[in-house]
Structures are given as C-alpha cells and as structure tokens.
N, C-alpha and C positions, 0 to 999 in steps of 0.2 A: 504494500500500500504506500501511497505517497507520504513522504516525510516532510512536515512543515518546517520552514526555516525559523519561524518565531515559536518559541516554546508555548505550549498550551497552559493557561492559568486555571488550574483546577479549583482555585479558591473563589472564583467569581461564578455565582449561580447563573447569571445571564449568559456568560461565555460557555458554560456547560450546555445550556439549552441550545444556543446557537451552533455549537459544535455538532450537535446531534441533528438539528433540522436544517442547518444551512445547506445550500445546494438548491439550484433552481427547481429540481424535480422531486426532492425527498418528501416534502409534505404531500404532493400530489400522489406519489406512490403509496404512501401510508394511507391516505384517504381512500384510494382504490382497493387496497387490501382489507379495508374495513368491511367490505362486502363479501369477503371470503378469499381463500387461497387462489393465486393466479400463477400460471406458467410464465416463464420469461417471455415466450413468444406472444402471449396475450398482452403483457405489459408493453412490448414493442409495438403491437398494433394499436393499443390505446393511445400511446404517446408517439404517434407516427411522425411527428415533426421533430423528434429527437433521435440522434443516432443511437443505435443499439449499444455502442461502446459507452456512451454517457449514462444510459439507463443501467447498464451492467455495473459501472463504477459506483453509481449511487446505491444500487442494491448491495454491493459489497460493503460499502461504508455503513449502511443501515444494519446489515448483518453483523459486522464487526462490533457495533455498539449495542447489539442485543435487542434492537427494535423489531427486526424481522428474523424469521428462521427459514432456512432452505431445507426442504425435504427432497431427498433423491430416491426415486423409485427404481428398483433394480429389475423390474419386469421388462419384457421386450415389447415395443422398443423402450429403452430407458428414457426417463424424463424427470424433470424436477418441478417443484412449485414453491412459491414463497407465501408465507402467512405472517400475520402479526403475532408477536409474543405478548406476554402480559404487560411488559414495559411499553410496547408499541400501542397497546390498547389505551394506556394512560395518556398518550399524546392526542388521541382523537378529540377530546374537548378543547384542547389548545388549538388544534387545526380548525375546528369548527368556529372558534372565536376569530381566528385569522381570516377565515372565509367571510364571516359576517362583517368584519371591519372592512375588508376589501370591497364587498358589495356596497357598503355605505359610502366608501370613498370614491367609487367609480365615477359618479357625476362630477366631482371636483377634478378628478384626473382628466376626464374628457374635456373639461373647461380649460385646464392648464395646457393640454395638448392640442387645443383647438379642433376637437373632433365632433363638435356639435354643429 
C-alpha cells in the first residue's frame, strides 16, 4: 500500500475519520455496500466513470482499515465479494448526514458555479 510522506497523527479524532473516509469514492462504496455484498465487477459497473484501478485501490484501503471485508469463494468459477463489517456499519449514519448536507448545499453550489 502507498506510504504517506507526512506521518499520520493518531491523536486527532478528525484526522482518524478523514483517514478512513477520505478518497473520492470511499463513502460512495460504503453507501452501496449498505444494500448488501457486491462483487468487484458490480462495483465497477456502478461506478463506471471511475477506472477499475481506482475502485480497487479504494477497496483495498477500506479493507485495510477494517471497514469492509472481502470474501473469496473457492467454487468454480472462483469469485469474491465485498461487504461491510460492523465498523463499516457505524459509518452509515455519518455518510447519511454527509449526503443530507450535500443535498442542502446543492442550490448554493449551483449558484456559485453559475449552473442555474
């Protein structure tokens, strides 16, 4: 996994949270996994505007932090799927609040970007 140049500050609670959920697609991935386990190919289809490499990297980071788990099926043909862990489930209310805030801020952002 990528090693950061600036050491991670474990004593700041906000930095801990941001370490886990930062990344353009992590919250979206967690939100989709709330509906049940998904195969990597399903996630690639859902987020078709993102390269598979980026999705796979975000999945690895979420798995490293214990937010999701990967289950590998040894049947033929072999496949895997990702699901939320208990820790991942605890992020769902936070992600719901982020979504709610984004929805409320959308009109202001449209105004700022002159999209109206």
